[in-house]
PAKOLBA-147272 format. One record per residue (C-alpha): residue in one letter; x, y, z. Coordinates in Angstrom, 1 decimal, m for minus. Example, Ala and Ser with C-alpha at 12.3 -4.5 7.8 and 13.67 -1.06 7.14 Angstrom:
REM residues 2
 residu      X      Y      Z
      a   12.3   m4.5    7.8
      s   13.7   m1.1    7.1
This chain:
REM residues 387
 residu      X      Y      Z
      x    0.0    0.0    0.0
      x    2.8    2.4    1.0
      x    4.7    1.7   m2.2
      x    1.6    2.4   m4.4
      x    1.1    5.7   m2.5
      x    4.6    6.8   m3.2
      x    4.4    6.0   m6.9
      x    1.1    7.9   m7.2
      x    2.6   10.9   m5.5
      x    5.8   10.9   m7.5
      x    4.6   13.2  m10.4
      x    3.4   15.8   m8.0
      x    6.7   15.6   m6.0
      x    8.7   16.0   m9.3
      x    6.6   18.9  m10.3
      x    7.2   20.6   m7.0
      x   11.0   20.1   m7.3
      x   11.0   21.4  m10.8
      x    8.9   24.4   m9.9
      x   11.2   25.1   m6.9
      x   14.3   25.0   m9.2
      x   12.6   27.3  m11.8
      x   11.8   29.9   m9.2
      x   14.9   29.8   m7.1
      x   16.9   32.4   m9.0
      x   17.1   34.8  m11.9
      x   19.2   33.3  m14.7
      x   21.1   35.7  m16.9
      x   22.7   34.4  m20.2
      x   25.7   36.5  m21.2
      x   27.3   36.3  m24.7
      x   30.5   38.4  m25.1
      x   33.3   38.5  m27.8
      x   36.2   37.9  m25.4
      x   38.4   36.4  m28.1
      x   38.9   37.2  m31.8
      x   39.1   40.7  m33.4
      x   36.7   42.2  m30.9
      x   38.5   40.9  m27.8
      x   39.6   44.4  m26.6
      x   35.9   45.2  m26.3
      x   34.7   41.9  m25.0
      x   37.3   41.3  m22.2
      x   36.3   44.3  m20.1
      x   32.7   43.4  m20.5
      x   33.4   39.9  m19.3
      x   35.4   41.3  m16.4
      x   32.5   43.5  m15.4
      x   30.1   40.6  m14.9
      x   32.3   39.4  m12.1
      x   31.6   42.6  m10.3
      x   27.8   42.4  m10.4
      x   25.5   41.7   m7.5
      x   24.5   38.1   m6.9
      x   21.1   39.1   m5.6
      x   18.3   41.4   m6.9
      x   15.3   42.2   m4.7
      x   16.0   39.2   m2.5
      x   16.3   36.8   m5.4
      x   19.6   35.1   m6.3
      x   21.1   35.9   m9.7
      x   23.1   33.4  m11.7
      x   25.2   34.8  m14.6
      x   26.2   32.2  m17.3
      x   28.9   33.8  m19.4
      x   29.9   32.4  m22.9
      x   32.4   33.6  m25.5
      x   31.3   33.9  m29.1
      x   34.9   34.5  m30.3
      x   33.7   37.5  m32.4
      x   31.9   35.0  m34.7
      x   28.3   35.4  m35.8
      x   27.6   31.6  m36.0
      x   28.9   31.0  m32.6
      x   26.9   33.9  m31.2
      x   23.7   32.3  m32.5
      x   24.7   28.9  m31.2
      x   25.4   30.4  m27.7
      x   22.1   32.2  m27.7
      x   20.2   29.0  m28.5
      x   22.1   27.0  m25.8
      x   21.5   29.7  m23.1
      x   17.8   29.7  m23.9
      x   17.1   26.1  m24.6
      x   19.4   24.3  m22.2
      x   20.2   26.9  m19.4
      x   16.6   28.3  m19.4
      x   17.8   31.9  m18.9
      x   15.3   34.6  m18.2
      x   17.2   37.3  m20.2
      x   20.2   37.5  m22.6
      x   22.9   40.2  m22.5
      x   25.1   40.5  m25.6
      x   26.7   40.3  m27.9
      x   29.6   42.7  m27.9
      x   29.5   43.6  m31.6
      x   26.8   44.6  m34.1
      x   26.8   41.6  m36.5
      x   26.5   39.1  m33.7
      x   23.8   41.1  m31.9
      x   21.8   41.3  m35.1
      x   22.1   37.6  m35.6
      x   20.7   36.9  m32.1
      x   17.6   39.0  m32.7
      x   15.7   36.1  m34.4
      x   16.6   33.7  m31.6
      x   15.3   35.9  m28.8
      x   12.1   36.8  m30.8
      x   11.4   33.1  m31.4
      x   11.7   32.3  m27.8
      x   10.1   35.5  m26.4
      x   13.1   36.2  m24.3
      x   14.3   39.8  m23.6
      x   17.8   40.8  m24.8
      x   20.1   43.7  m24.0
      x   22.8   44.2  m26.7
      x   26.1   45.8  m25.9
      x   26.7   46.8  m29.6
      x   26.3   50.2  m31.2
      x   24.3   49.9  m34.4
      x   20.8   51.5  m34.4
      x   19.7   48.6  m36.6
      x   19.7   46.3  m33.6
      x   16.7   48.1  m32.1
      x   15.2   50.0  m35.0
      x   12.6   49.8  m36.3
      x   10.9   48.2  m33.3
      x    9.0   45.5  m35.2
      x    7.7   42.2  m33.8
      x   11.3   40.8  m33.5
      x   12.9   43.9  m32.0
      x   10.0   44.1  m29.5
      x   12.2   41.9  m27.3
      x   15.5   43.8  m27.9
      x   17.2   46.7  m26.0
      x   20.7   48.0  m26.0
      x   23.1   50.1  m24.0
      x   25.7   51.8  m26.3
      x   25.0   55.0  m28.0
      x   23.6   54.6  m31.6
      x   25.6   55.2  m34.7
      x   23.0   57.8  m35.7
      x   23.4   59.5  m32.4
      x   27.1   59.8  m32.7
      x   27.0   60.7  m36.4
      x   25.2   63.8  m35.4
      x   28.0   64.7  m33.0
      x   30.7   64.1  m35.7
      x   29.0   66.1  m38.4
      x   28.4   69.0  m36.0
      x   32.1   69.1  m35.1
      x   33.0   68.9  m38.8
      x   30.8   71.9  m39.6
      x   32.3   73.9  m36.8
      x   35.8   73.0  m38.0
      x   35.1   74.1  m41.6
      x   35.2   70.6  m43.1
      x   33.6   70.5  m46.6
      x   34.6   67.1  m47.9
      x   34.9   63.8  m46.1
      x   36.0   60.3  m47.0
      x   34.6   57.3  m45.3
      x   36.2   53.9  m44.6
      x   34.5   51.3  m42.4
      x   34.2   47.7  m41.5
      x   32.9   45.4  m44.2
      x   30.1   44.2  m42.1
      x   26.9   45.5  m40.4
      x   28.9   47.9  m38.2
      x   30.4   49.7  m41.1
      x   27.3   49.6  m43.2
      x   25.2   51.0  m40.4
      x   27.6   53.8  m39.8
      x   27.8   54.7  m43.5
      x   24.0   54.7  m43.8
      x   23.5   57.0  m40.8
      x   26.6   59.2  m41.3
      x   26.0   59.9  m45.1
      x   22.4   60.8  m44.4
      x   23.2   63.4  m41.8
      x   26.3   64.6  m43.7
      x   24.1   65.5  m46.7
      x   21.7   67.4  m44.4
      x   24.7   69.4  m43.0
      x   26.1   70.1  m46.5
      x   29.1   67.8  m46.1
      x   30.2   66.1  m49.3
      x   31.2   62.4  m48.9
      x   33.8   61.9  m51.6
      x   34.9   58.3  m50.9
      x   33.3   55.2  m49.4
      x   35.7   52.2  m48.7
      x   35.5   49.0  m46.6
      x   38.0   46.7  m44.8
      x   37.6   43.5  m42.8
      x   38.3   43.3  m39.1
      x   41.1   40.8  m39.7
      x   42.8   42.6  m42.6
      x   46.5   43.3  m42.3
      x   46.7   45.9  m45.1
      x   44.3   48.7  m46.4
      x   46.8   50.4  m48.7
      x   44.5   50.1  m51.7
      x   41.6   51.7  m50.0
      x   43.7   54.5  m48.5
      x   45.2   55.3  m51.9
      x   41.7   55.7  m53.3
      x   40.8   58.0  m50.4
      x   43.9   60.1  m50.8
      x   43.1   60.6  m54.5
      x   39.9   62.5  m53.5
      x   41.9   64.9  m51.3
      x   39.3   65.1  m48.5
      x   39.3   67.7  m45.7
      x   38.6   64.9  m43.3
      x   38.4   61.1  m43.0
      x   36.0   59.1  m40.8
      x   37.1   55.6  m39.8
      x   34.1   53.5  m38.8
      x   35.8   50.6  m37.0
      x   35.9   49.2  m33.5
      x   38.7   48.2  m31.2
      x   42.3   47.7  m32.3
      x   41.5   46.8  m36.0
      x   40.4   50.5  m36.4
      x   44.0   51.6  m36.0
      x   45.1   50.1  m39.3
      x   43.5   52.7  m41.7
      x   44.7   55.5  m39.4
      x   48.3   54.3  m39.4
      x   48.2   53.9  m43.2
      x   46.8   57.4  m43.6
      x   49.7   58.7  m41.6
      x   52.3   56.6  m43.4
      x   51.0   58.0  m46.7
      x   51.3   61.6  m45.4
      x   47.7   62.5  m44.9
      x   47.5   65.9  m43.1
      x   43.7   66.4  m42.8
      x   41.5   65.7  m39.8
      x   40.8   62.2  m38.8
      x   37.7   61.1  m36.9
      x   37.0   57.7  m35.3
      x   33.8   56.4  m33.7
      x   33.1   55.5  m30.1
      x   34.0   52.0  m31.0
      x   37.7   52.7  m30.4
      x   37.4   54.2  m26.9
      x   39.7   52.0  m24.9
      x   43.4   51.9  m23.9
      x   44.2   49.0  m26.3
      x   43.4   51.2  m29.3
      x   45.7   54.0  m27.9
      x   48.5   51.4  m27.4
      x   48.2   49.9  m30.9
      x   47.7   53.2  m32.8
      x   50.5   55.0  m30.8
      x   51.6   58.4  m32.1
      x   49.6   58.0  m35.3
      x   46.5   58.6  m33.1
      x   47.6   62.1  m32.0
      x   44.9   64.7  m32.8
      x   42.2   62.2  m33.6
      x   38.6   63.4  m32.8
      x   35.7   61.2  m31.7
      x   32.4   61.3  m29.9
      x   32.3   59.1  m26.8
      x   30.3   58.3  m23.8
      x   31.0   60.5  m20.8
      x   32.4   57.5  m18.9
      x   35.6   57.7  m21.1
      x   36.5   61.0  m19.4
      x   34.5   60.7  m16.2
      x   37.2   62.3  m14.0
      x   37.3   65.4  m16.4
      x   33.6   66.0  m16.2
      x   32.4   69.0  m14.2
      x   30.9   68.1  m10.8
      x   27.5   69.3  m12.0
      x   27.4   66.9  m15.0
      x   24.4   64.7  m14.4
      x   26.3   61.6  m15.5
      x   29.5   62.1  m13.5
      x   28.3   60.4  m10.2
      x   27.0   57.2  m11.9
      x   30.1   57.0  m14.2
      x   32.5   57.4  m11.3
      x   30.7   54.6   m9.4
      x   31.6   52.2  m12.2
      x   35.2   53.5  m12.5
      x   35.8   53.0   m8.9
      x   34.3   49.5   m8.8
      x   36.2   48.3  m11.9
      x   39.6   49.8  m10.9
      x   39.4   48.5   m7.4
      x   39.3   45.0   m8.9
      x   41.5   45.4  m11.9
      x   43.8   48.3  m11.2
      x   44.1   52.0  m11.7
      x   43.6   53.1  m15.3
      x   42.1   49.8  m16.4
      x   38.5   51.0  m16.8
      x   37.0   50.8  m20.3
      x   33.8   52.3  m21.9
      x   33.0   48.8  m23.2
      x   32.9   47.4  m19.7
      x   30.6   50.3  m19.0
      x   28.1   49.0  m21.5
      x   27.9   45.7  m19.5
      x   27.6   47.6  m16.3
      x   24.7   49.6  m17.7
      x   23.0   46.4  m18.9
      x   23.2   45.1  m15.3
      x   21.6   48.4  m14.0
      x   18.8   48.1  m16.5
      x   18.3   44.4  m15.4
      x   18.3   45.3  m11.7
      x   15.7   48.0  m12.2
      x   13.5   45.9  m14.4
      x   13.8   42.7  m12.4
      x   12.7   44.5   m9.2
      x    9.5   45.5  m11.0
      x    9.0   42.2  m12.8
      x    9.4   40.1   m9.5
      x    6.2   41.7   m8.3
      x    4.2   40.2  m11.2
      x    5.8   36.8  m11.9
      x    8.6   34.4  m10.9
      x   11.9   33.6  m12.7
      x   11.9   30.6  m15.0
      x    8.4   31.4  m16.4
      x    7.2   32.9  m19.6
      x    5.3   35.5  m17.5
      x    8.5   36.7  m15.9
      x   10.3   37.2  m19.2
      x    7.3   39.2  m20.5
      x    7.2   41.3  m17.3
      x   11.0   41.9  m17.6
      x   10.6   43.1  m21.2
      x    7.7   45.5  m20.2
      x    9.7   46.8  m17.2
      x   12.8   47.5  m19.4
      x   10.6   49.4  m21.9
      x    9.3   51.6  m19.0
      x   12.7   52.5  m17.6
      x   12.6   56.2  m16.5
      x   15.4   58.5  m15.4
      x   17.9   55.7  m14.6
      x   21.4   57.0  m14.2
      x   24.0   54.7  m15.8
      x   27.7   55.1  m16.5
      x   27.0   56.4  m20.1
      x   24.0   58.6  m19.5
      x   20.5   58.8  m18.2
      x   18.0   56.2  m19.6
      x   14.4   57.0  m20.5
      x   13.0   54.2  m22.6
      x    9.7   54.1  m24.4
      x    7.8   51.7  m26.8
      x    9.5   53.5  m29.7
      x   13.0   53.9  m28.1
      x   14.8   50.9  m26.7
      x   18.0   52.8  m26.0
      x   16.7   55.8  m24.1
      x   19.7   58.1  m24.3
      x   19.7   61.8  m25.0
      x   22.6   64.3  m25.5
      x   23.8   63.8  m22.0
      x   25.2   60.4  m23.2
      x   27.9   61.8  m25.5
      x   30.9   64.2  m25.3
      x   33.5   65.2  m27.9
      x   37.0   63.9  m27.2
      x   40.4   64.3  m28.7
      x   43.5   62.2  m28.4
      x   46.3   64.4  m26.9
      x   49.7   63.1  m25.7
      x   48.4   59.6  m25.9
      x   45.4   60.2  m23.7
      x   41.7   61.0  m24.0
      x   41.0   64.7  m23.5
      x   37.5   66.1  m23.0
      x   36.8   68.9  m25.5
      x   33.2   69.5  m24.5
      x   29.6   68.4  m25.0
      x   28.8   67.1  m28.5
      x   26.3   69.2  m30.4
């Protein structure tokens, strides 16, 4: 009799165990590019997840961190594993635009929210049925293009040549930059591409030099973006050189060396947090991350890219606190509540700005999230707010 009772009760007992496991913690799947061409961006992101709180609103948080090796196929494979096998409640990643774009279909299929750490506006725009689940932390290419073209206008630039990555990052930048440049009466006289793994861009630079531009915009990220700049200098180019916020780390300065001197770029205020005035609305939240990162990894080690991971965690903490009042982790209802809470984020200070999201804006940044910076004596120098 006792044996029959236990067998009859077994399904209910198993159900209770599974339910207990499902609700025990918030599971966060993280996909970073910690190796490959984007490693200088992905490593500080990976380091940052080791600093994050292990509890939100009384609920334990488990971070499962995978490396996509800067490879799109691996990024998709990781996303599917994190959702199907690890049963995560949310995905954070990837580091770069092509990988993030490739992950959009996966999260949409599985109705799982995702916070990208890549820059392209195409990751979140337009907000269709797939991007309904997608958010991001870095400033958009369109946002930064406005800052660059404004600076070019003020500097008297009339003609500009463009060279960017031969992938979604470069294409996104050219699309946004050329559109805004035309509105601001800047003539784009050349449009070239190079691969992240290329070892020479001489052919492209010779074509650019033949157009004699007043300025050159290099739309790359991390250390690979140094190659066109070094080649321009080797060939004697004397005009202005602009980079994107994709190069804002110490590894780029190290690799580009003296050939970087004088370069202009828009960046998040985190890059020059200590130089911001005390009344800057972002300084306090930016310095909080600087101190946390450098306490663990050493003075001068902080990176704007790690800041994107930190900001994703702040978004998660804010949204999860709200979502936990409506549903429990491990459930479809909790993932939906997380998504809704992310979309309703209001006045959240993060290391790169102040976030105000809506159903038409899954980034939520305004002009407080960008400054204009120049490389002077091998260091980042704050020039002022970007117009």
